[in-house]
C-alpha positions in Angstrom: 30.6 -2.3 2.8 27.4 -1.0 1.6 24.0 -1.9 3.3 21.6 -3.8 2.5 18.3 -4.0 1.9 15.4 -6.7 3.2 11.7 -6.4 2.7 9.8 -8.6 5.2 6.2 -8.8 5.9 5.3 -9.4 1.8 2.2 -11.2 1.2 1.2 -10.2 -2.4 3.5 -10.9 -5.7 3.7 -7.1 -6.4 5.6 -6.3 -3.9 8.3 -9.1 -4.4 8.7 -7.9 -7.5 8.8 -4.6 -7.2 11.4 -5.0 -4.1 13.5 -7.3 -6.5 13.2 -5.0 -9.6 14.7 -2.3 -6.8 17.5 -4.4 -5.5 16.2 -6.0 -2.3 18.9 -8.4 -0.9 16.0 -10.8 1.0 12.2 -10.7 1.3 10.6 -11.9 4.3 7.9 -14.2 4.7 6.0 -14.4 8.2 4.3 -17.5 9.0 3.8 -15.8 12.6 0.2 -17.0 13.0 -1.5 -13.4 15.2 0.4 -11.0 12.4 -1.6 -8.8 9.7 1.1 -10.2 8.0 1.1 -13.7 8.0 1.0 -15.2 5.2 0.1 -19.1 4.3 2.2 -21.2 3.0 0.4 -21.4 -0.5 1.2 -18.1 -1.1 4.0 -17.9 -0.3 5.4 -20.3 -2.6 3.4 -18.9 -4.9 5.6 -16.0 -4.5 8.4 -17.6 -4.2 8.1 -19.1 -7.6 8.2 -15.6 -9.4 11.2 -14.6 -7.3 14.7 -14.6 -9.3 16.8 -17.8 -7.2 19.5 -14.7 -6.3 16.9 -12.9 -4.0 16.5 -14.4 -0.5 13.3 -15.7 0.6 13.0 -16.2 4.5 11.1 -17.6 6.5 9.8 -15.4 9.5 8.9 -17.8 12.7 8.1 -17.8 15.8 7.9 -20.4 18.2 7.1 -22.9 16.1 8.1 -26.6 16.2 12.1 -26.7 14.6 11.5 -29.9 13.1 8.2 -28.5 11.2 9.9 -25.0 10.3 13.2 -27.0 8.6 10.1 -29.2 7.0 7.9 -26.1 5.7 11.4 -24.2 4.2 12.3 -27.4 2.6 8.8 -27.0 1.0 9.0 -23.7 0.1 12.7 -23.6 -1.0 13.5 -20.7 1.5 16.8 -19.2 1.2 17.1 -18.5 5.2 15.0 -19.1 8.4 14.5 -15.3 10.6 13.4 -16.6 14.1 11.8 -13.9 16.1 10.6 -15.7 19.1 12.1 -17.0 22.6 14.3 -19.5 20.4 17.0 -21.2 22.4 20.3 -21.8 21.5 19.8 -25.9 20.4 16.4 -24.5 18.1 18.9 -22.2 16.4 21.8 -25.1 16.9 19.7 -27.4 14.9 18.2 -25.4 12.6 21.0 -24.2 11.1 21.6 -27.2 10.2 19.5 -27.0 7.4 19.1 -23.5 6.6 21.0 -20.1 7.5 19.8 -19.0 10.8 19.1 -15.2 11.5 18.1 -14.7 15.4 16.0 -11.9 16.0 16.5 -10.2 19.3 14.1 -7.6 21.3 15.9 -4.8 22.5 14.7 -3.4 25.2 16.8 -1.4 28.5 17.6 -4.4 29.7 19.8 -5.9 26.5 23.2 -7.2 26.6 25.3 -7.9 24.2 26.2 -10.7 25.9 23.3 -12.1 24.7 24.0 -12.5 20.7 27.2 -14.9 22.0 24.9 -17.4 23.6 23.6 -18.0 19.6 27.0 -19.2 18.7 25.3 -20.5 15.6 23.7 -17.6 14.3 24.5 -16.7 10.7 23.3 -13.4 11.1 21.6 -11.6 14.3 17.9 -9.1 13.4 18.3 -6.3 16.1 14.3 -4.9 16.7 12.2 -2.4 19.2 11.7 -4.4 21.9 7.6 -4.3 22.5 5.5 -6.4 25.2 3.6 -8.8 23.7 4.4 -8.3 20.2 7.3 -10.1 17.7 8.4 -7.5 15.3 6.5 -5.4 12.8 5.1 -3.0 16.2 7.0 0.5 14.2 9.0 1.1 17.3 12.2 2.1 17.0 14.8 0.1 17.9 17.9 1.8 20.3 20.7 2.7 17.8 23.1 3.1 20.0 23.3 -0.9 20.9 22.6 -2.0 17.7 26.2 0.3 16.3 28.0 -1.4 19.1 26.8 -5.1 18.4 27.7 -4.4 14.2 31.5 -2.6 15.7 31.5 -6.1 18.5 30.3 -8.8 15.9 30.0 -7.5 12.9 32.8 -8.2 11.5 32.4 -12.7 12.1 28.3 -12.2 11.9 26.1 -9.8 9.8 23.9 -7.3 11.9 20.2 -6.5 10.7 18.4 -3.4 11.6 15.0 -3.6 12.0 12.5 -1.3 14.0 10.7 1.8 12.9 12.0 1.9 9.8 10.8 4.3 7.1 12.0 6.3 4.5 12.4 9.6 6.7 15.1 8.0 9.5 16.4 5.3 7.1 19.4 7.4 6.0 20.1 8.2 9.4 20.1 5.0 10.7 22.5 3.9 8.2 25.1 6.1 8.5 24.9 6.3 12.3 24.6 2.0 12.5 26.4 0.6 9.4 24.5 -2.3 9.6 24.9 -5.3 6.8 21.3 -4.3 6.0 18.0 -2.8 7.6 14.8 -4.3 7.4 11.1 -2.9 6.8 7.9 -3.8 6.6 5.4 -1.3 8.3 7.2 1.4 7.7 6.7 1.3 3.9 2.9 0.5 4.0 -1.0 1.9 3.6 -2.1 -1.3 5.6 -0.2 -4.0 7.2 0.8 -6.3 4.6 0.5 -3.5 1.6 3.1 -2.3 0.8 3.3 1.2 -1.0 5.2 1.3 -3.5 5.9 5.0 -3.9 7.1 4.6 0.2 9.5 1.5 -0.7 11.2 3.2 -3.9 11.7 6.6 -1.6 13.2 3.9 1.0 15.3 2.2 -1.6 16.3 5.8 -2.4 17.3 6.9 1.0 19.5 3.6 1.6 21.5 4.3 -1.4 22.1 8.0 -0.7 22.9 6.9 2.9 25.8 4.2 1.4 26.8 7.2 -1.3 28.0 8.9 1.5 29.8 6.9 3.8 31.5 6.0 0.5 32.7 10.0 -0.2 33.0 10.5 3.2 
């Protein structure tokens, strides 16, 4: 199966529309208040209204109260929730009653793949780099060897998304090495936080497509 692309940290409608035209399966709208890519619900709704209903609008949250997450997701007609904080398994299970949940996990030196088994109700996992005090968007590269093992052990039952330090320069190698369900990029295609660089976005998609073709032909 070809690796898909999710463009995260979208704050402008033109960036969302570009991602849509290039074939992104999802865009991420970040509601983590401390992120330089944070977006207000009102601005998120403006973007959501302009997207084709077939593209997923994923709300990114960090340690919100679960009921507030679900309420906002309903009001904005989000497609899925990406939980990027320290949410426990019961929290994930509750949210998953209403929306598919992508549980983001920070892959550090002490990370164990058994962590994935704790979140039985998660619809998918996003493996990101671990950096103290950061909940994604750090630009630091994740450990691809661990991500590859996650795909091998859990990828058949639940999608594994790869994030962390992906750029047009390395995403092709990441796809060939890890073979994730999707790659997730924010800072790697930006001119500044929250503002996507059209050239970098196009190059990113081109490199993913090139790697997918190599996998199919190889």
